[in-house]
Residue, then its C-alpha position, 0 to 999 in steps of 0.5 A: m203707556e196704557g193699552f199697548e203692552k209689550r208683545t201686543g200684536v198691532t197693525l196700522i189703522r190707515l194704509p197708503e193706497g196699494m200698500r199691503r197690511l203690515f203686522g207687528e209687535v209692540h217692543g216698548h215705548a219712547t218719548d219724542p224728544l221734541t214734543g214730549k209725546e209718548l210713542v209706541m215702538v213697533l217691530w214689523i215682521g221682516a224689519p231689522k229694528p222697532l220704529p216709533y208710532d203715535p198710539d192713534e196710528l195703531a190698532y190691535i190685532d185680534 
């Protein structure tokens, strides 16, 4: 997947009100089995395992 390479620092573009900014690292990619959409696997700081996100939900950390 273009742009979100492994070990890239990311955060969510939109946060629910009152939620603190999350920082994570791309750990790979996956395909949604129902839609076939490519997803980005992100390991958030303090999380036990990576979670899938649509690339449109993520922004790079400078």
